[in-house]
N, C-alpha and C positions, 0 to 999 in steps of 0.2 A: 395303366396300372393293372387292369384285368386281362389285357391281351398279351401280357408278358413282353411288350416291346419297351425299349428304352424311351422313357418319356420324361422330359424336363419341362415343367410348366413355365410358360412365358409370362403369365399373370398369376397373382396370388389366388384367384378364385378357380383356376383350372384344376380339375381333378382327373379328367379323362383326356386321352390323346385325340379322340375323334368321336363323332356322334354314335358310331357303331359300338364303341366300348361302353358308352353311357347306356345304350339300350341293353347290351348284354348284362351289365351290372344290375339294372333294374329287373331284368328277367331272373337273374340269380337270386336277388332279394325276394322276389315274388315266389320263387320256388321254395325258398326256406320258409317264408311266411305261410305258405299253403301246403306244407309237407304233412304227410300222414304222421300222427303222433306215434304210431306203432312200428312203421317200417320205413318211413322217409320218402315214399313215392308221393306224387302230387295228389292232394286230397280232393275228392269230389263230393264227399258226404260229411255228415256230422254224426259222431257217435255219442250217444247219451250215456253217461256214467253216473249212477247206476242206470240200467235200462228203464225206459219209461213204463214198461209193463209192471214193474215192481215198486215204482215210486209211491203210489198211493198206499200200498201195504207198509212201506217204510215210514211214511208219515203217521199212519194209524198206530203202528207199533212203537213209535218213538225213536226209530233208528235214523231219522233224517238228520239229526244234529251230529251223529257219529260218521255218517257217510254223506259228504256234501254232494249236491247235484251239480254236475258240470257237463259241458258239451265240449268235445275235442274234435279237431279235424281228423278225418280218416279217409283212406282210399276205399273204394267200393269193395275190394276183395277182403280187406281186414274187417270192415264193418259187417259184411255178410258172414264172415267166419265167426265173428263174435256173437252176432244175433242178440238174443235176450238172455244169454247165459247169466247165472247168478254170480257174476264177478263184479263186485261193487266198487272197486277202486281202479284207477288208471294203471297202477303198477301191476295189479292182479291180471288185468286184461292184456297188458303188454307181455307178461310172462306166458300167458296162454297162447297168444297169437304167434309168438316165436316158435313154440312147440308145434302149433298147428301148421305153420308154414313149412317147417322142416319135415313134418310128416307128409304133407301134401306134395312137396317137390322132392321127395327122397330119391326118385329115379334120376332126376337131373343132378342132384348133389352127389350121386354115386358115379357120375361120368368121370373116367380117368382123364388126366391131362395128356395132351397130344403134342408131340414135337413137330416142328415144321417139316422135317423129312418124312415122318409118318403120314402127315396130312398130304404131302405131295404125292405119295404113292397111291392115294385113294382116287377113285373116279370123281368127276366133277359133282355129280348129284350127291354122292355119299359124303364128300368133303363139305358141301354146303349143309347137309344134315348134321354132321358132327359139329361144325362151327356154330350152327344155331343152338344146339344143345349146350355148348360151352358158354355161349352168350347168356342163355337163360340161367345157367349155373352161376355165372358171375353176378347177375342181377339178384338172384335169390340170396347169395352170400352177402351182398351189400345190404339187402333188406334185413337179414338176420343180425348183422353187426350194428345196425342203426340204433 
């Protein structure tokens, strides 16, 4: 089912055509389960919303009921970019991180598209450099659309 091969189960309980497909499906599930809340990359940290540095103030001022304390999965870059900014909801933090990523990677996002013939005219080192930039651009676009 996940490897796009024609698969007709011979038993009612069969879901995967082979053990490799089962492993790939579990990895895909794990990737979705552990995706960064803000950009979709694999998360390695937890982002506290609102930041822990202001939680006691919020409790003392009576704002804790208005802004629930939650922890969301986050990649290291998004978590570092957010820091302890006074953005007290996940939605506010997500809007901020999209703008922050677009600013941070503006040079990559401005790289023009290259045709195969244009790439073929380049030397090997320069072609690898351009292809790397295009790969980073594609990754950042994916993160911004998440």
